[in-house]
N, C-alpha and C positions, 0 to 999 in steps of 0.2 A: 656956438653959433653954427647953423647949418647952411650949406651952400645951396642955392637953387640950381636946377638943371641948366639954366641959361648960362651960368658962369662956369660950368664945368668944361674941361677940354673934351673934344669928341671921343677920345678913348675912355675917359672917365664916364661919360654919358653911356657909352656902350656897356661898360662893366655894370653900371647902375641898372640899365635896362635888362641886362642878362640876369642879374640877381633877382629882379622882379619876375622875370620869366621862370626861373627855378622855383620861386615861391608859388607862383600861380600853377605851375606844373604839379608841384607837391600837393596843392589843394584841389587838383582836379579841374581847374579852370583852363582848359586847353586853348580856347579862343583868345583869352587875354594873354596867355603865355606865348602864343604864336605872334601876336602883335608886338609883344616886348622883344622877342628874339629877332623879329624883322627890323625893329629899330636898332638893335645892337648890331645886327649884320650890316645895316646901312652905314654905321660908323667904322666898321672893320670887316669888309667883305672877304678878306683872305683868312679869317680866323676859322680854323677847322672845327673848333668846339661849337661856335655859333652856327656854322653850316650844318653840323650833325644834328643839333637840336632843332634847327629849322626843318630838317627832313623828318625827324621824329614827330614833331608837332603837326606837320602837314598830313602825316598818316593818322595821328590821333584825333586831330580836330576836324579835318575835312575828308577823311577816308581817301586821300590821294597817295596811295601806296607806291605807285611807280615813281612819282615825283619825290616822295620821301626816300625811297631806295636810292635814287640817283644822287640826291644831296648827300646822303650818308656815305655813299661810295666815293664821291668827290672829296669829302672830308678825310676819308681813310687814305686816299691817294696822297693827300698833303701831309698826313701824319699817321703812319701805320703802326705805331707802337703805343698809342694811347688807349687804355682799356675802355673808357667810356664811349668811344666812337664805335667800338665793336658791340657794346651793350645796346647802344641806340639803334644800330642797324638790325640787331637781332630782335629788338622790340618791334620794329617796323615789320619784319617778317612774321613775327608772332601775330600781330594785329591783322595781317593779311591772310593768316591761316597757313603760312608756309613754314611749318615747324621744323622740317628737315633742313631747310635753308638756314634757319635760325641756329640750329645745332652746329652746322658746318661753319658758320661765321664765328660762333663762340669758340669752337675748337681752334680755328685759325688765330683768333684773338688771344686764346690761352697760350699759344706758342709764341706769338709775336709780341705780346705785352708783358712777358716775363712771369707767366703763371700767376696772374692776378687773382686774389681770393674772391673778388666780386664776380669775375667771369666764371670761376669754378662753381660758385654757388648757383649762378644762373644756369649754367650748363647742367648741373646735376638736377635742378628742378625741372628743366625743360626735357631732359631725357626721360623723366617719369611719364611725359605725355606722348612721346614718340614711340610708335609700335613698329615692330618688324613686319615685313610682308609675310603672308601665310606661307607655310612650307610648300604647299601645292596651290598655285594661284588659280587653277581651274576648278577648285572646290571653294565653297563658301568658307569664310573664316570660322564659322560656327560648326563646320563639319567635324565629326568626331576624329577623323584621321588627322586633320590639321590641328585640332586641339591637343591631341596626345603627342604628336610629333613636335609641335611648338613647345610644349612643356619640356620635352626631352632636350630640345635644342637649347632652351633657356638654362636648364640644369648643366648642360655640357659647356656651353659658351659663356654663360653668365649674362648679366644685363648688358644693354647696348653700350659698348666701349666706355666703361666707367673710368673716371679720371683719378 
């Protein structure tokens, strides 16, 4: 026999709404997921997980990157050792085109959250997209001098801070 949402305690309703949020997020229905996480956050406004997902979904559904960043940062202040909170903030930065900020957040999360394998995977994938600055910034990136010296630099130093 299934319970209706009306008979559930507020915290149970929040969990139910959050599970629906994750389902909609997985399916790519960001607007529905945002509505679900909003309801879950209404039942438990101090839950850093709900707050972080609200930030992520504000960025994904409505392109509100600054709001999403602020919500995710607030969640990290509440709980600094949860890997998913770092992953959500990094995803907000990626969606906003701030790839270097995303790398920095994941590196911090990797240290703070106990070398989490999900963060390691996201960090390695993201580092593939981040490029170093040209050796000589006053030349174009495609200038032969920058190309040759950049290849030498890569051979000598390796890829960008591999984990």
